[in-house]
C-alpha positions in Angstrom: 0.0 0.0 0.0 2.8 2.4 0.9 4.5 1.7 -2.4 1.3 2.4 -4.3 1.0 5.8 -2.5 4.6 6.7 -3.3 3.9 6.0 -6.9 0.9 8.3 -6.9 2.5 11.3 -5.2 5.8 11.0 -7.1 9.3 11.4 -5.7 10.0 13.6 -2.6 10.9 17.2 -3.3 14.5 16.6 -2.3 14.9 14.0 -5.0 15.1 16.8 -7.6 18.1 18.5 -6.1 20.9 18.6 -8.6 19.0 16.5 -11.1 17.5 18.8 -13.7 16.5 16.1 -16.2 14.5 14.3 -13.5 12.9 17.6 -12.6 12.0 18.5 -16.2 10.6 15.1 -16.8 8.4 15.4 -13.6 7.3 18.9 -14.6 6.2 17.5 -18.0 4.1 14.9 -16.2 2.6 17.8 -14.2 4.0 16.4 -11.0 2.9 18.6 -8.1 6.0 17.8 -6.0 8.2 18.9 -8.9 6.4 22.2 -9.2 6.5 22.7 -5.5 10.2 22.2 -5.5 10.7 24.7 -8.2 8.5 27.3 -6.5 10.2 26.8 -3.2 13.6 27.3 -4.8 13.0 30.3 -7.1 9.9 32.2 -6.1 11.6 34.7 -3.7 14.4 35.2 -6.2 12.0 35.9 -9.0 10.3 38.5 -6.9 13.6 40.2 -6.2 14.5 40.2 -9.9 11.1 41.5 -10.9 11.3 44.2 -8.3 14.5 45.6 -9.9 12.6 46.2 -13.1 9.1 47.0 -12.0 9.6 48.6 -8.6 6.0 47.8 -7.6 5.2 45.0 -5.2 1.7 44.2 -6.6 3.0 44.2 -10.2 5.9 42.0 -9.2 3.6 39.4 -7.6 1.4 39.4 -10.7 4.3 39.1 -13.1 5.9 36.2 -11.1 2.5 34.4 -11.0 2.3 34.9 -14.8 5.8 33.5 -15.1 4.9 30.3 -13.2 1.9 29.8 -15.4 4.1 30.3 -18.5 6.6 27.8 -17.2 4.0 25.1 -16.7 2.4 25.8 -20.1 5.7 25.9 -21.9 7.7 23.2 -20.2 6.9 20.7 -23.0 8.7 22.9 -25.5 11.8 23.4 -23.2 14.6 22.3 -25.5 17.4 22.3 -22.9 19.7 24.6 -24.8 20.1 26.5 -21.6 19.6 25.6 -18.0 16.0 25.4 -16.7 16.5 28.3 -14.4 18.0 30.5 -17.2 14.9 29.6 -19.3 12.6 30.5 -16.5 14.2 33.8 -15.8 14.1 34.8 -19.5 10.4 34.2 -19.3 10.3 36.4 -16.2 12.2 39.2 -17.9 9.9 39.0 -20.9 6.8 39.0 -18.7 8.1 42.1 -16.8 8.8 43.9 -20.1 5.3 43.1 -21.3 3.9 44.5 -18.1 5.9 47.7 -18.5 4.6 48.0 -22.0 1.0 47.5 -20.8 1.5 50.2 -18.2 3.1 52.5 -20.7 6.6 52.3 -19.2 9.2 51.3 -21.7 12.2 50.7 -19.3 13.2 47.0 -19.5 15.9 45.6 -17.2 18.5 45.6 -20.0 18.0 49.4 -20.4 18.4 50.0 -16.6 21.5 47.8 -16.5 23.1 49.6 -19.4 22.4 53.0 -17.9 23.8 51.9 -14.6 26.9 50.4 -16.2 27.8 53.6 -18.1 26.9 56.0 -15.3 29.8 57.6 -13.5 30.7 56.3 -10.1 33.4 57.1 -7.5 36.6 55.4 -8.6 37.8 52.3 -6.7 41.4 51.5 -6.5 42.0 48.8 -9.2 44.8 47.1 -7.2 42.1 45.9 -4.7 40.8 43.5 -7.4 42.2 40.7 -9.5 42.9 41.4 -13.1 41.2 39.9 -16.2 43.9 37.3 -16.5 44.1 36.2 -12.8 42.9 32.6 -13.0 39.4 31.4 -12.5 38.2 34.5 -10.5 38.9 37.6 -12.6 37.8 40.9 -11.2 37.2 39.4 -7.8 38.6 41.0 -4.6 42.4 40.7 -4.2 41.8 39.8 -0.6 38.4 38.2 -0.2 36.3 37.4 2.9 38.1 34.1 3.5 41.1 36.2 4.8 38.9 38.0 7.3 38.5 36.8 10.9 36.4 33.6 10.8 34.5 34.4 14.0 33.5 37.8 12.4 32.3 36.2 9.2 30.2 33.7 11.2 28.6 36.4 13.3 24.9 37.0 12.6 25.6 40.7 12.8 28.1 40.6 9.9 25.6 38.6 7.8 23.1 41.3 8.5 25.6 43.9 7.4 26.2 42.1 4.1 22.4 41.7 3.5 21.8 45.3 4.2 24.6 46.4 1.9 23.2 44.3 -0.9 19.7 45.7 -0.4 21.0 49.3 -0.6 22.7 48.7 -4.0 21.1 50.2 -7.2 18.5 47.7 -8.6 20.6 46.3 -11.5 23.7 45.9 -9.3 21.7 44.2 -6.6 20.2 41.7 -9.0 23.5 40.8 -10.7 25.4 40.3 -7.4 22.5 38.3 -6.0 22.6 35.9 -9.0 26.4 35.7 -9.3 27.6 35.7 -5.7 24.6 34.6 -3.6 23.0 32.2 -6.0 26.2 31.0 -7.7 25.1 31.6 -11.4 27.7 31.6 -14.1 28.3 34.9 -16.0 26.7 33.6 -19.2 23.6 32.5 -17.3 23.1 36.0 -15.9 23.6 37.6 -19.3 21.1 35.3 -21.0 18.5 35.4 -18.2 18.6 39.2 -17.9 19.3 39.9 -21.5 22.3 42.1 -20.8 25.8 42.2 -22.3 28.8 40.5 -20.7 30.5 43.8 -20.4 27.6 45.3 -18.5 27.3 42.3 -16.3 31.0 42.6 -15.4 30.8 46.3 -14.6 27.7 45.9 -12.5 29.2 43.0 -10.6 32.4 44.8 -10.0 30.6 47.9 -8.7 28.3 45.9 -6.5 31.2 43.9 -5.0 33.2 47.1 -4.4 30.3 48.7 -2.5 29.7 45.6 -0.4 33.4 45.2 0.3 33.7 48.8 1.3 30.9 48.4 3.9 32.5 45.2 5.2 35.9 46.8 5.4 34.5 49.6 7.4 32.5 47.3 9.7 35.3 44.8 10.4 38.0 47.4 10.5 36.2 49.2 13.3 35.6 45.9 15.2 31.8 45.9 14.5 29.3 48.2 16.0 
């Protein structure tokens, strides 16, 4: 009896972790557990990305709901040329652009990102960052958080400082650093999902990291607050 019930409800939500083909196959079967796993993993992130473009809580909620509906309706045509999450966030970006058009506001995320990337900003000493040719982590901090006191990095207060610093970033910078550094997306995934150029992605990430690093340097240098 227990085996029959397991076959009815499908695999546990955790079974989809790290197994995209299994997740896609389950979504195509309209498996509720698969959809629940997807929503649990990405709903909050979708809201944050939508907020950067729409800057309206109610509109963001509606656009994200429309995105989930589009994902379910379109999953059968998902060809796998990109990752599932990249595909979903492209849908989100397009849904947000469509919402802007309906509302008479023609400012897609790509335009916001381009404007932010070319805008003047206080200069940051280049020597504090790795160069383009420095191994697998170009443009990252020369001395990254791993060299800061471990007890400080583990402190809840420091995590709060990081979260607050990220939230205070300009919209496009906040989205890019969230996807790259907090979610672990690859550069090409971010560019494809947000429909921005690699150059803009790198500039936005550099500026976001610099701002967050400055806040952390100030906090840890003064011994906390």
